C-alpha positions as CSV (number, residue, x, y, z in Angstrom):
1,M,10.7,-7.1,25.9
2,R,9.6,-5.2,29.2
3,S,9.0,-1.6,28.9
4,E,9.3,0.9,31.9
5,R,8.0,4.4,31.9
6,V,10.6,6.5,33.1
7,D,11.4,10.4,33.1
8,F,14.7,12.0,33.2
9,R,15.8,16.0,33.4
10,G,16.3,17.6,29.8
11,H,18.6,20.2,29.0
12,A,16.2,23.2,30.0
13,G,15.6,21.3,33.5
14,D,12.1,20.0,32.4
15,M,11.3,16.3,33.0
16,L,11.1,14.5,29.9
17,A,8.8,11.4,29.1
18,A,10.5,8.1,28.1
19,R,10.3,4.4,27.9
20,L,13.2,2.1,28.7
21,D,12.7,-0.9,26.8
22,L,14.5,-3.9,28.3
23,P,15.4,-7.3,27.3
24,A,13.2,-10.4,28.6
25,G,16.8,-11.7,29.9
26,P,19.8,-9.8,31.0
27,H,20.8,-6.7,29.0
28,R,23.9,-7.2,26.6
29,G,24.2,-3.3,25.5
30,A,22.4,-0.6,25.2
31,A,20.8,1.9,22.6
32,L,19.3,5.6,22.1
33,L,16.4,6.3,19.8
34,A,15.5,9.8,18.4
35,H,12.0,10.2,16.8
36,C,11.0,12.3,14.0
37,F,10.0,15.9,14.1
38,T,6.4,16.3,15.3
39,C,6.5,12.8,16.2
40,S,7.0,11.1,19.7
41,K,8.4,8.1,21.1
42,D,5.4,5.8,20.7
43,I,5.2,6.1,17.1
44,A,4.8,2.5,15.7
45,A,8.2,2.3,13.7
46,A,10.2,3.3,17.1
47,R,8.2,0.8,19.0
48,R,9.1,-2.1,16.4
49,I,12.7,-1.3,16.1
50,S,13.1,-1.4,20.2
51,G,11.2,-4.6,20.3
52,R,13.6,-6.1,17.6
53,L,16.6,-4.7,19.8
54,A,15.4,-5.8,22.9
55,A,15.0,-9.4,21.6
56,L,18.7,-9.0,20.8
57,G,19.4,-8.3,24.5
58,I,19.8,-4.5,23.8
59,A,18.2,-2.0,26.2
60,I,16.9,0.9,24.4
61,L,15.5,4.3,25.5
62,R,13.1,6.4,23.5
63,F,11.8,9.5,24.6
64,D,10.0,12.9,23.7
65,F,12.0,15.8,23.2
66,T,11.3,19.0,24.9
67,G,8.1,20.5,23.5
68,L,6.8,17.0,22.0
69,G,4.7,14.2,23.0
70,H,4.5,14.0,26.7
71,S,7.2,16.6,27.1
72,G,5.7,19.9,26.6
73,A,4.3,22.2,23.8
74,I,6.1,22.0,20.6
75,A,6.8,25.7,20.7
76,N,9.4,25.1,22.9
77,T,11.6,22.8,20.8
78,T,14.4,23.6,18.5
79,F,16.9,21.7,16.7
80,S,19.7,22.6,19.2
81,S,17.2,21.5,22.2
82,N,17.1,18.2,20.6
83,V,20.7,17.7,20.4
84,A,21.0,18.7,23.9
85,D,18.2,16.5,25.3
86,L,20.1,13.7,23.5
87,Q,23.3,14.2,25.3
88,E,21.1,14.4,28.7
89,A,19.4,11.0,27.4
90,A,22.7,9.3,27.0
91,A,23.9,10.6,30.5
92,Y,20.8,9.1,32.0
93,M,21.7,5.8,30.5
94,Q,25.3,6.1,31.6
95,A,24.2,6.8,35.2
96,R,22.0,3.7,34.9
97,G,25.0,1.6,33.8
98,L,23.7,1.3,30.6
99,P,26.4,3.3,28.2
100,V,25.0,3.8,24.9
101,Q,26.7,2.1,22.0
102,L,24.0,2.6,19.3
103,L,22.2,5.8,18.4
104,I,19.2,5.7,15.9
105,G,17.6,8.7,14.6
106,H,14.4,9.1,12.5
107,S,14.3,12.2,10.0
108,L,15.0,15.5,12.3
109,G,16.0,13.1,14.8
110,G,18.4,11.6,12.5
111,A,20.3,14.8,11.8
112,A,20.3,15.5,15.6
113,A,21.8,12.1,16.2
114,I,24.7,12.6,13.7
115,K,25.4,16.1,15.3
116,V,25.4,14.8,18.9
117,A,27.4,11.6,18.0
118,P,30.8,13.0,18.5
119,L,30.0,13.9,22.0
120,I,28.9,10.6,23.4
121,A,32.3,8.6,24.3
122,S,30.7,5.2,24.4
123,L,28.9,5.5,21.0
124,R,29.9,2.6,18.6
125,A,27.3,3.1,15.8
126,V,24.9,5.5,14.2
127,V,21.6,4.9,11.9
128,T,19.5,7.4,10.3
129,I,16.2,6.9,8.9
130,G,14.9,9.3,6.3
131,A,17.1,12.1,7.8
132,P,17.7,15.5,6.1
133,A,21.3,16.5,5.4
134,D,20.5,20.0,6.4
135,P,18.2,20.5,9.5
136,A,16.9,23.7,7.5
137,H,15.4,21.4,5.1
138,V,12.3,20.8,7.5
139,A,11.4,24.5,7.0
140,H,10.0,23.4,3.4
141,N,7.1,21.7,5.5
142,F,5.9,25.3,6.5
143,G,4.8,26.2,3.2
144,G,3.5,29.7,3.0
145,K,3.6,30.3,6.6
146,L,7.6,31.2,6.8
147,E,6.9,34.8,5.9
148,E,4.5,35.0,8.9
149,I,6.9,33.4,11.2
150,R,9.4,35.7,10.5
151,Q,7.3,38.8,11.0
152,K,4.9,37.9,13.8
153,G,7.4,35.6,15.6
154,S,5.0,32.5,15.3
155,A,2.7,30.9,12.9
156,M,0.1,27.7,13.3
157,V,1.3,25.3,10.5
158,D,-0.6,22.1,9.6
159,L,1.9,19.1,9.8
160,A,0.9,15.5,9.0
161,G,-3.0,16.6,9.4
162,R,-2.3,18.3,12.9
163,S,-1.7,22.2,13.6
164,F,1.5,23.1,15.4
165,E,2.6,26.6,16.4
166,I,6.3,27.2,14.8
167,R,8.1,30.0,16.2
168,K,11.0,32.1,14.7
169,S,13.3,30.8,17.1
170,F,12.7,27.0,15.6
171,L,13.3,28.7,12.1
172,D,16.3,30.7,12.9
173,D,18.0,27.5,14.7
174,I,17.6,25.1,11.8
175,C,18.7,27.6,9.4
176,E,22.1,28.1,11.7
177,A,22.6,24.4,12.0
178,S,24.7,22.5,10.0
179,L,25.9,18.7,10.0
180,D,29.2,19.1,8.2
181,A,31.5,19.4,11.2
182,A,29.7,16.5,12.8
183,L,30.0,14.4,9.7
184,A,33.8,15.1,9.5
185,R,34.2,14.3,13.3
186,L,32.1,11.1,13.1
187,R,34.4,8.3,14.3
188,V,32.0,5.6,14.5
189,A,30.2,3.2,11.9
190,L,27.1,4.9,10.1
191,L,24.2,3.4,8.6
192,V,21.9,5.4,6.3
193,T,18.5,4.2,5.6
194,H,16.2,6.2,3.3
195,A,13.2,5.4,1.0
196,P,13.7,6.5,-2.5
197,R,10.1,7.6,-2.8
198,D,10.2,9.7,0.6
199,E,8.0,12.8,-0.2
200,V,9.0,14.4,2.9
201,V,12.7,14.0,2.9
202,G,13.9,13.6,-0.6
203,I,16.6,10.6,-1.5
204,D,19.3,13.3,-2.2
205,N,19.8,14.0,1.4
206,A,21.0,10.4,1.8
207,A,23.4,11.0,-0.7
208,R,24.8,13.9,0.7
209,I,25.2,12.4,4.2
210,F,26.6,9.3,2.9
211,T,29.0,11.0,0.7
212,A,30.2,13.5,3.5
213,A,30.8,10.7,6.1
214,K,34.0,8.4,6.6
215,H,34.1,4.8,6.4
216,P,32.9,2.7,7.8
217,K,29.6,3.6,6.2
218,S,26.6,1.7,4.7
219,F,23.4,2.6,2.8
220,I,20.2,0.6,2.5
221,S,17.2,1.7,0.6
222,L,13.7,1.3,2.4
223,D,12.4,1.0,-1.1
224,S,8.5,1.8,-1.2
225,A,8.4,2.8,2.4
226,D,6.9,6.3,3.4
227,H,8.5,8.9,5.5
228,L,7.0,7.5,8.9
229,L,7.2,4.0,8.1
230,S,3.4,3.6,8.7
231,R,3.3,0.1,6.8
232,E,4.0,-2.7,8.9
233,E,6.1,-4.5,7.0
234,D,8.3,-1.4,6.2
235,A,8.7,-0.8,10.2
236,E,9.5,-4.8,10.3
237,Y,12.4,-4.5,7.4
238,A,13.8,-1.4,8.9
239,A,14.0,-3.0,12.3
240,E,15.4,-6.1,10.8
241,V,18.3,-4.2,8.8
242,I,19.2,-2.3,11.9
243,A,19.4,-5.1,14.1
244,S,21.6,-7.1,11.7
245,W,23.9,-4.3,10.6
246,S,24.3,-3.0,14.2
247,R,25.6,-6.5,15.9
248,R,29.0,-6.1,13.5
249,Y,29.8,-2.7,15.3
250,L,28.7,-3.3,18.8
251,T,30.4,-4.8,21.6
252,L,27.7,-6.8,23.5
253,A,28.2,-8.8,26.5
254,P,27.9,-12.7,25.9
255,E,24.7,-14.3,25.9
256,P,24.7,-16.4,29.5
257,M,25.1,-20.0,28.6
258,Q,22.9,-22.6,30.4
259,P,24.9,-25.4,31.7
260,D,22.4,-28.0,30.4
261,A,22.0,-26.5,27.0
262,P,25.2,-27.2,25.3
263,E,23.8,-25.3,21.9
264,G,22.4,-22.4,23.8
265,S,19.1,-21.3,24.6
266,V,16.4,-20.2,22.1
267,R,14.4,-17.2,23.2
268,V,11.0,-16.4,21.8
269,S,8.9,-13.2,22.7
270,E,5.9,-11.9,21.1
271,A,6.4,-8.7,19.1
272,E,3.4,-7.4,19.8
273,A,0.0,-8.8,21.6
274,S,-2.4,-7.9,18.8
275,G,-1.2,-10.3,16.2
276,F,1.0,-13.6,16.2
277,R,4.3,-12.3,15.4
278,Q,7.3,-13.5,17.6
279,D,11.1,-12.5,17.6
280,I,13.2,-15.4,17.9
281,V,16.9,-15.1,19.2
282,V,19.1,-18.1,19.2
283,A,22.1,-18.3,21.7
284,G,21.9,-14.6,21.6
285,R,23.3,-14.3,18.2
286,H,21.1,-15.4,15.7
287,Q,17.6,-13.5,15.2
288,M,14.6,-14.5,13.0
289,V,10.8,-13.9,13.1
290,A,7.8,-16.4,13.3
291,D,4.4,-15.2,12.2
292,E,1.2,-17.0,10.7
293,P,-0.4,-16.4,7.3
294,V,-2.7,-13.5,6.9
295,A,-5.3,-16.3,6.6
296,M,-4.9,-17.5,10.0
297,G,-4.8,-14.1,11.5
298,G,-1.3,-13.5,11.3
299,T,0.8,-10.8,9.0
300,D,2.9,-13.4,7.2
301,L,6.2,-11.5,8.0
302,G,7.9,-14.9,9.1
303,P,7.7,-18.6,8.7
304,S,5.1,-20.5,10.9
305,P,6.2,-22.6,13.8
306,Y,5.7,-25.7,11.6
307,Q,7.4,-24.4,8.9
308,L,10.7,-23.6,11.4
309,L,10.3,-27.2,12.5
310,A,10.5,-28.5,8.8
311,A,13.4,-26.2,8.1
312,G,15.1,-27.8,11.3
313,L,14.5,-31.1,9.9
314,G,15.5,-30.2,6.2
315,A,18.8,-28.4,7.8
316,C,19.7,-31.5,9.7
317,T,19.0,-34.0,6.9
318,T,21.6,-32.0,4.4
319,M,24.0,-31.6,7.1
320,T,24.3,-35.4,8.0
321,I,24.2,-36.3,4.3
322,R,27.2,-34.0,3.7
323,L,29.0,-35.2,6.9
324,Y,28.7,-38.9,5.4
325,A,29.7,-37.9,2.1
326,R,32.9,-36.0,3.4
327,R,33.7,-39.2,5.6
328,K,33.2,-41.7,2.8
329,G,34.6,-39.8,0.0
330,I,31.9,-39.4,-2.2
331,P,32.1,-36.7,-4.8
332,L,28.6,-35.1,-3.9
333,D,28.8,-31.6,-5.2
334,H,25.4,-30.4,-3.8
335,V,22.6,-31.6,-1.6
336,S,19.1,-30.1,-1.1
337,C,16.1,-31.2,0.9
338,E,12.6,-29.6,0.4
339,V,10.3,-30.5,3.3
340,S,6.4,-30.2,3.6
341,H,4.4,-30.8,6.5
342,D,0.6,-31.7,6.8
343,R,-1.9,-34.0,8.9
344,F,-3.3,-37.1,7.7
345,H,-6.0,-39.5,9.1
346,T,-3.9,-42.5,10.0
347,E,-6.2,-44.9,8.1
348,D,-5.0,-42.9,5.1
349,C,-1.2,-43.2,6.0
350,E,0.7,-46.5,5.8
351,E,3.6,-45.4,7.7
352,C,1.7,-44.0,10.8
353,D,0.7,-45.4,14.2
354,K,-2.9,-46.7,13.8
355,G,-3.4,-46.1,17.5
356,Q,-4.2,-42.6,17.1
357,A,-6.7,-40.8,14.9
358,M,-4.3,-38.0,13.2
359,A,-0.7,-38.1,12.4
360,D,1.7,-35.3,11.5
361,V,3.6,-36.4,8.3
362,F,6.6,-34.5,7.1
363,C,7.4,-35.2,3.4
364,R,11.2,-34.9,2.2
365,V,12.3,-34.8,-1.2
366,I,16.1,-34.9,-1.5
367,R,18.0,-33.7,-4.3
368,L,21.9,-35.2,-4.8
369,E,24.1,-33.6,-7.4
370,G,27.5,-35.0,-8.6
371,D,28.9,-38.2,-10.3
372,L,27.3,-40.5,-8.4
373,T,26.9,-44.3,-8.5
374,A,23.3,-45.8,-7.7
375,D,24.8,-47.5,-4.4
376,Q,26.0,-44.0,-3.2
377,R,22.8,-42.4,-3.5
378,D,20.7,-45.1,-1.9
379,A,23.4,-44.8,1.1
380,M,22.9,-41.3,1.2
381,L,19.2,-41.5,1.2
382,A,19.4,-44.3,4.1
383,I,21.5,-42.1,6.0
384,A,18.9,-39.2,5.7
385,D,16.7,-41.2,8.4
386,K,19.7,-41.2,10.7
387,C,19.8,-37.2,11.1
388,P,19.3,-36.1,14.6
389,V,16.3,-34.3,14.0
390,H,14.6,-37.2,12.3
391,K,15.1,-39.5,15.2
392,T,13.8,-36.9,17.7
393,L,10.6,-36.3,15.6
394,H,10.1,-40.1,15.3
395,G,11.1,-41.0,18.9
396,R,9.6,-39.9,22.1
397,A,10.7,-36.4,23.1
398,V,10.3,-35.1,26.7
399,I,8.8,-31.6,27.1
400,R,9.4,-29.9,30.4
401,T,7.7,-26.7,31.2
402,E,7.7,-24.2,33.9
403,L,6.6,-20.8,34.8
404,A,9.6,-18.1,35.1
405,P,9.4,-16.1,38.3
406,A,7.0,-13.2,38.2
């Protein structure tokens, strides 16, 4: 994705720091992400979710609320200010020709997302991640400082290993806030995601939000993730879930088709520069991840390029066999194909061209189920070699490469 540093005017007139993550190609929709309390727009989970959505062609704005991150001191933030800032963020996106259809909120940002959702006309779906059902839930993080805040007007509170000034105005605001009316007025799809072992916001909060909301609504467990989705695999899983779920409810512009690519294009972009994980989007609709094993320096969160190549050969093989059986009236109940890839010295490989030192060898094991004769099984084995991907790998492919404009 391309990431632009931008700023826009918040509810109080201050400029809020933001990042607008844009797809590598044309944008097909827009989203807005609200970060958790004491977090910022640059938290790892927010970056990963943005990257996965951008790969789908969705532009996404993530920004620092008033008083958080690069947008001032935390003493100036309240729950109401977060809600108002989200409204201003949606207005900023609208002014840029990017009406927000998807709103994602993490923790207290999730509560703010629910609160503001009825006020954004273009919205189609809301996602919460570890959100409290009652904004006042945040107060339990202040421990023995609550009385000091009430009596003195403010106190320094240790949160996530850092010290923050919490004012009485913040405490009063979250105690007065309620999500009940907003949930009753919610007229868009809702996805509630929560980790059962979340020690910051208990899983019972997810149950309360889910029960109060009307359909369409969904719940997905984040299993052993912590509240901040600090583990890479948890952030990746949440990003994958959100991207897959949201496509059902968003009105996305169609992916531009290349006239010389009848099956559409495959767009691959790296998820982050520090590893090998890649986001893959096929024809603007189907999304997957490629990676390398840990032993090769990757994170093993997706198949390797050669595994994807083997998957293409296997899928084409079983499709070709099924098409043949259908046309010939063969009673084939089920077909599967297991493919493995390796490299061999040509002198150790009878089928290989001896004119080169090494050769790539794909081994297929085809399983056919049904009341089949020996002749039918032999015919379907022979037809496997006629699958288009087999012919491409066995023949001479031409690969044309050029640089996109800078």
